[in-house]
C-alpha positions in Angstrom: -25.1 -32.6 -16.7 -27.5 -31.1 -19.0 -28.6 -27.4 -18.7 -31.1 -25.8 -16.3 -33.7 -25.4 -19.1 -33.8 -29.1 -20.2 -35.7 -30.3 -17.1 -39.4 -31.4 -17.4 -41.2 -32.2 -14.3 -44.7 -32.6 -13.0 -46.3 -33.5 -9.6 -49.4 -34.8 -8.3 -50.9 -35.3 -4.8 -54.1 -37.1 -3.5 -55.9 -37.6 -0.3 -56.3 -41.5 -1.0 -59.4 -43.4 -0.3 -59.0 -44.2 3.4 -58.0 -40.7 4.6 -60.2 -37.7 5.3 -57.1 -35.1 4.8 -54.0 -34.9 3.0 -51.0 -34.8 5.2 -48.5 -34.8 2.4 -46.8 -31.7 1.1 -44.5 -31.1 -1.8 -42.4 -28.2 -3.3 -40.5 -27.3 -6.5 -38.0 -24.5 -6.5 -36.2 -23.9 -10.0 -33.1 -21.8 -10.8 -34.5 -18.7 -12.6 -31.3 -18.2 -14.6 -27.9 -19.6 -15.5 -26.2 -18.0 -12.4 -28.6 -19.4 -9.9 -28.4 -22.9 -11.8 -24.7 -22.9 -11.2 -24.7 -21.5 -7.6 -27.9 -23.3 -6.3 -29.6 -25.7 -8.9 -33.0 -27.1 -8.9 -34.7 -28.4 -5.6 -37.8 -30.8 -5.4 -39.2 -31.9 -2.0 -41.7 -34.4 -0.8 -42.8 -34.6 2.8 -45.3 -37.1 4.4 -46.8 -35.5 7.7 -47.4 -37.6 11.0 -49.8 -37.3 13.7 -53.3 -35.8 14.0 -54.3 -34.6 10.5 -54.0 -30.9 11.4 -50.7 -31.5 13.0 -49.3 -33.7 10.1 -50.5 -31.1 7.7 -48.4 -28.4 9.7 -45.3 -30.5 10.2 -45.1 -31.3 6.2 -45.8 -27.7 5.2 -43.1 -26.4 7.5 -40.6 -28.9 6.0 -41.3 -27.8 2.4 -41.4 -24.2 3.3 -38.2 -24.2 5.2 -35.9 -26.6 3.5 -35.7 -24.8 0.3 -35.3 -21.3 1.7 -32.6 -22.4 4.3 -30.8 -24.3 1.4 -30.7 -21.3 -0.7 -29.4 -19.2 2.4 -26.5 -21.5 2.7 -25.9 -22.7 -0.8 -22.4 -21.2 -1.2 -21.2 -23.5 1.5 -21.7 -26.4 -1.0 -24.5 -28.8 -1.6 -23.9 -31.3 1.1 -23.5 -28.8 3.8 -26.4 -26.6 2.9 -28.8 -29.3 2.6 -27.8 -30.7 5.8 -28.2 -27.4 7.6 -31.7 -27.0 5.7 -33.0 -30.3 7.2 -31.5 -29.8 10.7 -33.4 -26.1 10.6 -36.5 -27.6 9.4 -36.2 -30.3 12.3 -35.6 -27.8 14.9 -38.4 -25.7 13.8 -41.0 -28.4 13.9 -39.7 -29.7 17.3 -40.2 -26.2 18.7 -43.7 -26.1 17.3 -44.4 -29.5 18.8 -43.3 -28.2 22.3 -45.6 -25.3 22.3 -49.0 -27.2 22.5 -50.1 -30.6 24.0 -52.1 -31.2 20.9 -49.1 -31.1 18.9 -47.5 -33.8 20.6 -46.0 -36.4 18.3 -45.6 -34.1 15.6 -43.4 -34.9 12.6 -42.9 -35.6 9.1 -40.7 -37.4 6.6 -38.8 -35.4 4.2 -37.1 -36.2 0.9 -35.3 -33.5 -1.3 -33.8 -34.0 -4.8 -31.2 -31.3 -5.7 -30.1 -31.0 -9.3 -26.9 -29.1 -9.9 -24.5 -28.9 -12.6 -22.1 -31.6 -10.7 -25.1 -34.1 -10.5 -27.9 -34.9 -8.3 -27.8 -34.6 -4.5 -30.3 -36.1 -2.1 -31.3 -35.1 1.4 -33.3 -37.5 3.2 -35.3 -38.4 6.7 -37.9 -41.0 6.6 -39.6 -43.4 4.3 -40.3 -41.1 1.5 -38.2 -41.9 -1.6 -36.2 -41.1 -4.7 -35.9 -43.3 -7.6 -33.9 -43.1 -10.7 -34.8 -44.7 -14.0 -32.2 -45.3 -16.5 -31.3 -47.9 -19.1 -34.6 -50.1 -18.3 -33.7 -50.1 -14.7 -35.4 -48.5 -11.7 -33.0 -47.9 -8.8 -34.1 -46.7 -5.5 -31.6 -43.9 -4.2 -32.8 -43.6 -0.6 -32.7 -45.9 2.5 -36.0 -46.4 4.3 -35.9 -45.2 8.0 -38.3 -47.7 8.9 -38.4 -50.5 11.6 -38.3 -53.0 8.8 -35.6 -51.7 6.7 -33.5 -51.4 9.9 -34.1 -55.2 10.7 -33.2 -56.3 7.0 -30.0 -54.4 7.2 -29.1 -55.9 10.6 -29.7 -59.4 9.3 -28.3 -58.5 5.6 -31.5 -59.5 3.9 -34.0 -58.0 1.6 -36.9 -56.3 3.6 -39.4 -58.2 1.6 -38.2 -61.4 3.1 -39.1 -60.4 6.6 -42.5 -61.7 7.7 -44.7 -60.4 10.5 -43.0 -57.1 10.8 -45.2 -53.9 10.3 -43.9 -51.9 7.5 -45.2 -48.4 8.6 -43.3 -47.9 11.7 -40.8 -45.0 11.1 -37.6 -45.0 12.9 -36.5 -41.4 11.9 -38.3 -38.2 11.0 -38.3 -34.5 11.3 -39.8 -33.1 14.5 -40.3 -35.5 17.2 -36.6 -35.2 18.7 -34.6 -31.9 19.1 -31.8 -33.5 16.8 -31.9 -35.6 13.7 -29.6 -37.4 11.5 -29.8 -36.7 8.0 -28.9 -38.8 5.1 -27.1 -36.8 2.5 -25.9 -38.8 -0.5 -24.2 -37.6 -3.9 -23.6 -36.2 -6.3 -25.2 -39.1 -8.4 -23.9 -38.7 -12.1 -26.9 -37.4 -14.3 -27.3 -37.7 -18.0 -29.8 -37.1 -20.6 -32.8 -39.3 -20.5 -32.5 -39.9 -16.8 -36.0 -39.8 -15.0 -35.9 -39.0 -11.1 -39.2 -40.0 -9.2 -39.8 -38.5 -5.5 -42.8 -40.2 -3.8 -44.5 -40.8 -0.3 -45.1 -44.2 0.8 -48.7 -43.7 -0.2 -47.4 -44.6 -3.7 -44.6 -46.8 -3.1 -46.6 -49.2 -0.9 -49.4 -50.2 -3.3 -47.4 -49.9 -6.4 -44.6 -52.0 -7.2 -41.0 -50.6 -8.4 -41.4 -52.5 -11.9 -44.9 -50.8 -12.4 -43.7 -47.5 -11.3 -40.6 -47.7 -13.4 -42.7 -48.9 -16.5 -45.3 -46.2 -16.2 -42.7 -43.5 -15.7 -40.6 -44.5 -18.8 -43.5 -44.6 -21.0 -45.8 -41.9 -20.2 -44.9 -38.2 -20.2 -44.5 -36.9 -16.6 -47.9 -35.3 -15.9 -49.7 -38.1 -17.4 -47.6 -40.7 -15.5 -48.2 -39.0 -12.3 -51.9 -39.0 -12.8 -51.8 -42.7 -13.6 -49.8 -43.7 -10.9 -52.2 -41.9 -8.3 -55.2 -43.6 -10.0 -53.4 -47.0 -9.6 -52.6 -46.6 -6.0 -56.3 -45.7 -5.2 -57.5 -48.5 -7.2 -55.5 -50.7 -4.9 -57.3 -49.2 -1.8 -55.5 -46.1 -1.5 -54.6 -46.6 2.2 -52.6 -43.6 2.6 -52.2 -40.0 1.0 -50.3 -40.2 -2.4 -47.7 -37.7 -3.6 -45.6 -38.3 -6.6 -43.0 -36.0 -8.4 -41.4 -36.8 -11.9 -38.3 -35.1 -13.2 -37.2 -35.8 -16.7 -33.8 -34.7 -17.9 -33.9 -33.7 -21.5 -31.5 -33.9 -24.3 -28.4 -31.5 -24.3 -28.0 -29.4 -27.3 -24.7 -30.0 -29.2 -22.1 -27.6 -28.3 -23.4 -26.8 -24.9 -21.9 -27.0 -21.5 -23.9 -26.6 -18.4 -26.7 -25.0 -20.3 -24.7 -22.7 -22.3 -23.6 -22.5 -25.9 -19.7 -22.5 -26.0 -19.5 -21.1 -29.4 -17.9 -17.8 -29.6 -16.9 -17.9 -26.0 -13.3 -18.7 -26.5 -10.7 -15.7 -26.1 -9.6 -14.1 -29.2 -6.0 -13.6 -30.2 -5.2 -17.1 -31.2 -3.3 -19.9 -29.1 -0.2 -17.8 -28.1 -2.7 -15.3 -26.2 -4.6 -18.2 -24.5 -1.2 -19.6 -23.5 0.0 -16.3 -22.0 -3.5 -15.8 -20.2 -3.3 -19.4 -18.8 0.4 -18.9 -17.6 -0.3 -15.4 -16.0 -3.0 -16.9 -14.1 -0.7 -19.6 -12.5 2.1 -16.9 -11.5 2.5 -16.7 -7.8 2.1 -12.9 -7.9 1.9 -12.6 -3.9 5.5 -14.4 -3.8 6.9 -12.3 -6.4 5.8 -9.1 -4.8 7.0 -10.1 -1.4 10.3 -11.2 -3.2 10.8 -7.8 -4.8 9.8 -5.9 -1.6 12.9 -7.9 0.0 15.1 -7.2 -2.9 14.1 -3.3 -2.6 14.7 -3.2 1.1 18.0 -4.8 0.8 19.0 -2.1 -2.0 17.6 0.7 0.5 20.0 -0.4 3.0 23.0 -0.5 0.7 22.0 3.0 -0.6 21.6 4.4 2.7 25.2 2.9 3.8 26.4 4.4 0.9 25.2 8.0 1.8 22.8 7.9 -1.2 19.9 8.9 1.2 17.4 10.1 -1.6 17.8 6.9 -3.7 17.6 4.8 -0.5 14.5 6.4 0.6 12.9 5.8 -2.7 14.0 2.2 -2.7 12.7 1.8 0.8 9.2 3.2 -0.2 9.1 0.9 -3.3 10.2 -2.1 -0.9 7.4 -1.0 1.4 4.7 -0.9 -1.3 5.8 -4.2 -2.5 5.6 -6.2 0.7 2.3 -4.3 1.4 0.8 -5.5 -1.9 2.2 -8.9 -1.4 0.5 -9.5 1.9 -2.7 -8.2 0.6 -2.5 -10.5 -2.3 -1.8 -13.4 0.0 -4.9 -12.5 1.9 -7.0 -12.2 -1.3 -5.4 -15.6 -2.3 -6.3 -17.3 0.8 -10.0 -16.0 0.8 -10.5 -17.3 -2.8 -8.9 -20.8 -2.1 -11.1 -21.1 1.0 -14.2 -20.1 -1.1 -13.4 -22.5 -3.7 -12.9 -25.6 -1.2 -16.1 -24.7 0.3 -17.9 -24.7 -3.0 -16.4 -27.8 -4.4 -18.7 -31.1 -4.5 -18.1 -33.2 -1.7 -17.6 -36.8 -2.9 -18.9 -39.4 -1.0 -19.9 -43.1 -1.7 -22.9 -43.5 -3.7 -25.5 -46.1 -2.7 -28.3 -47.7 -4.7 -30.5 -49.5 -2.1 -32.7 -51.6 -4.6 -32.8 -52.3 -8.3 -35.5 -53.5 -10.5 -36.4 -53.9 -14.3 -38.5 -51.0 -15.7 -39.1 -52.7 -19.0 -42.4 -54.0 -19.8 -42.6 -57.7 -19.6 -45.6 -59.8 -20.9 -46.7 -60.9 -17.4 -46.9 -56.7 -16.4 -48.8 -56.1 -19.6 -51.4 -59.0 -19.0 -51.8 -57.6 -15.3 -52.7 -54.1 -16.6 -54.9 -55.6 -19.3 -56.9 -57.6 -16.5 -57.2 -54.3 -14.6 -58.7 -52.5 -17.6 -61.2 -55.4 -18.2 -62.2 -55.3 -14.6 -62.8 -51.6 -14.8 -64.7 -51.9 -18.2 -67.0 -54.4 -16.8 -67.7 -52.5 -13.6 -68.4 -49.1 -15.4 -70.7 -50.9 -17.6 -72.5 -52.8 -15.0 -73.1 -49.7 -13.0 -74.2 -47.8 -16.1 -71.9 -44.9 -15.3 -71.2 -42.2 -17.9 -67.5 -42.3 -19.3 -65.7 -41.1 -22.3 -66.1 -44.5 -24.1 -64.7 -43.1 -27.4 -61.2 -42.4 -25.8 -61.2 -45.6 -24.2 -61.9 -47.3 -27.6 -59.5 -45.7 -29.5 -56.7 -46.5 -26.9 -57.9 -49.9 -26.4 -57.6 -50.6 -30.1 -54.4 -49.0 -30.6 -53.1 -51.2 -27.6 -54.5 -54.4 -29.4 -52.7 -53.4 -32.7 -49.4 -52.7 -31.0 -49.7 -56.1 -29.2 -50.4 -57.9 -32.7 -47.3 -56.3 -33.9 -45.3 -57.5 -30.9 -44.6 -54.1 -29.5 -45.4 -54.7 -25.8 -44.0 -51.3 -24.6 -46.6 -49.4 -26.9 -49.2 -52.0 -26.0 -48.8 -51.1 -22.4 -48.6 -47.2 -22.9 -52.0 -47.4 -24.8 -53.5 -49.6 -22.3 -52.6 -47.1 -19.6 -54.3 -44.5 -21.7 -57.7 -46.7 -22.2 -57.7 -47.0 -18.4 -57.7 -43.2 -17.4 -61.1 -42.4 -18.6 -62.4 -45.4 -16.6 -60.5 -44.3 -13.5 -61.8 -40.7 -13.9 -65.2 -42.0 -13.8 -64.6 -44.1 -10.8 -63.1 -41.2 -8.9 -66.2 -39.0 -9.8 -68.4 -41.7 -8.4 -66.4 -42.2 -5.2 -66.7 -38.6 -4.6 -70.5 -38.9 -4.8 -70.8 -41.8 -2.6 -69.1 -41.4 0.9 -69.1 -45.0 1.7 -67.7 -46.0 -1.7 -65.5 -49.1 -1.3 -62.1 -49.6 -2.8 -61.7 -52.2 -5.6 -59.9 -54.9 -3.7 -60.8 -57.5 -6.1 -59.3 -55.6 -9.1 -56.4 -55.0 -6.9 -55.6 -58.6 -6.3 -55.2 -59.0 -10.0 
């Protein structure tokens, strides 16, 4: 995949409309240099706490603190093993904390991690927070929701949306409630330039559909997309805390591999030297030394039998040195092979659990235009101050793009026309404690 410095990311978390405290947590731990990128990679993490507000906040904070640290501690064992140990240690710590106080009963959190390494993208997952990948006009869900409704759907081999009368917020697996937990580890998913990864809690994936999430994330820069998606979830009632992280993989420069220019790194001395270096690397030196030691030992015995004790002693010393050197070389070779195997990426089946289009279709654009119009009318009716000039500029740009038949540009500019209106709405919501969510706009 592309180099470690070619990644753009942004995040946003919000308490939502109907909650008094934010129990979500998130973390980013980036490799600081090329060596750390190759050995450990970048890790992005979202956690959604459960229990009383203080308990849920503590659980999610523990998860995002423990998992990256523990992963780094075990990274040399390989991505899959290190991620699994990180989640298991977080689960043990949260469970132990929950046993210390009766007020902490039921303490738990979902946790979803995206790990980017040179061999691809790894995912560690417990709960119903999600990881999506957006590529080639498609948005793909790369995590399985550990929820009652998804487990039932898998059992009956149907889409979760087809199940009626089943509560969607019952979690079947999380970190903390039990002393042991089963962790989903998947990867490495291939990564290429232009890929976009989205991590989010269910406070976003519930109110906002996959096609909307894919379209917004594809057309807006990460920071702008994060803000718009949080605003959109709040417009639809904001029933839960909302957290979103967006990671965009940039273009790789020509002549680079793993983030480093390869020009000038080839050994000098021509093709003959490169062949010799490669050949020497594959010579079984431990076996050759042991064979040499065996030959010298036989020669020493022959010399001793011929009463050539001085030469025999010398040959015997050489035989001992060669055999000891061969044994040492065997041990070193064994340790290197063991380390190589432990660091080798663990290949496993890759799953995509849901797919949807992330392209802007006319119905999706029309839905956004209705939302803009509803917000516009509300702000005017209430007489609230807003940045009307910014709204007007982007609204006119959207109309012009629509006249030219560019629905993607029209969608992007309409998103930007909505933003000053949602900012005003958020200001008014903060002023009025009993402010009601815009269910009528959400229904459109």
